N, C-alpha and C positions, 0 to 999 in steps of 0.2 A: 504494500500500500504506500502511496505517496503521501508525505506529510506536509510538504511545502512546494506549491506550484507557482511558477513565475510566468505570467502572461505577458508576452512581448507584443505590443500593438503598434501598428503604423497608421491607423485610421484611414486605411484605404476603403474602397467601396464595399468590400465584403467582410469588414471587421466584425459585424454583428454575428456572423456564422461562427467565427473563431471564438468570440466571447461566449456564445451559447455552449459550445463544446467544452470550453474551459470551465465554465460554471458547473456544468454537469459533472465533469471529472473531479472538481474540488468537492462537490457535494457527495459524490459516491465514495470518496476517500476520506471525507471529513478532514480535508487538508486546509492549511493556511493558504490564502491566495494573495499574491503580490502582483503589482502592475509596473511595467516599465515602457516608456516611450523614448526612443532615441532620436534626437534632433541631428539629422545629418544633412538637412537641406536649408537650414537657416544659419546665416553667418554668425559665428561666435564672437562676441565682443571680447576685448582684452579684459580678462578678469583675474583677480588674484586669489579667488576662492575655489578654483577648480571647475570641473565640468558638470557637477551635479547642480541642478537648478532648484532653488527653493520654490515650492508651490504656494507659499504664503506671501512672499514679497512681490510687490508690483513693480513693473518695469515700464519703460516708455517704448518697448518693442511690441507692436501690435500683433505680429505673427507669433511671437513667443507667448503672449497673453492668450491667444486663441488655442495654442497647443496645451497650455496649462489648464485652461477651462475644459477642454475635451477630456483630458486625463482625470481631472477632478470629478467631472460629471460621470464618467465611467466608473471611477472608484466608488462614488456614492451609490450608483445603481447596483454595484456588486457587493456593497457593504465592506469594501476594503479599507482598513484604517489608513489615515493620512500618512502614518509613518511606514506604510508598506507600498507607497506609490513613489515612483522615481521618474524624473524627467532629466535626461542626461544628454549632453552634447558629445558627439564622437562617432566612431565607427560602430554601426549596430552589432556586428558579429563580436567585436572585442568587448564592447560595453555590456552586452547581455551576458556573455560568458563570465566576465569579471564580477558582475553583480550576483550572478547565480552562485559563484564560489564564495563571495563575501557573505551572502545571506544564507548559505547552506541549503540552497534549493535542491530538491531531488528530481524535479521535472520542469522543463521549460516547454511552454507551448507557443508555437509560432505559426503564422499563416504561410502557406506555400502557394505561389501563383502558377506553378507548373511550368516554369521556364525551361527551355532546352537550349543546347548549343552554346553560342557565345553569351547569350543573355544569362544563362545559368552560371557560366564561369566568372562573369564580371559583376553580376548584380544580385545574386541570390543570398539574402540574409539567412533564410532557413538553412541553406546548404552550408554556409559558413558556421552557423551556430552548431549544426549537427556534427561537424567535424572538429570543433574546438571546445565544446561544452564539457564541464566537469561532472555532468549528470545526464540522465535520460532526456531526450528531446522528442516531442511529438509535433510533427509538422502536419497541420490540418490543411487539406487541399481546399483552396478557395475557388469558388466557381468563377468563371469568366464573367466580366461585366456585361 
């Protein structure tokens, strides 16, 4: 049985399907659920405090505030405590795996868009996490938009 599940979300069109599957898995295993969203498409400001973004502090970056709001809304919907929600700047593969190790996660759940060929080699977060994670990984096939 899994005790701590980390849901890595990118808020793509089919995130709801991944969220449903993860909620079911957490319920079936009576597991702690944590959330992470990696910011790899918003420029990172010069900060002295690192790559983990506070979900409480307000910024003047509208895109960042939108991402924080989405993560907080999802966390509230899934009853994930605020201290189990992370918004991190960086490489999705690296940050998801590092967080899983830090938080002693035993299952990472990610969405897979079913890319093939060069798209898989250069852009698959699910594939990167699968090959570098310190724990089990469940890649949920997301349906095409």
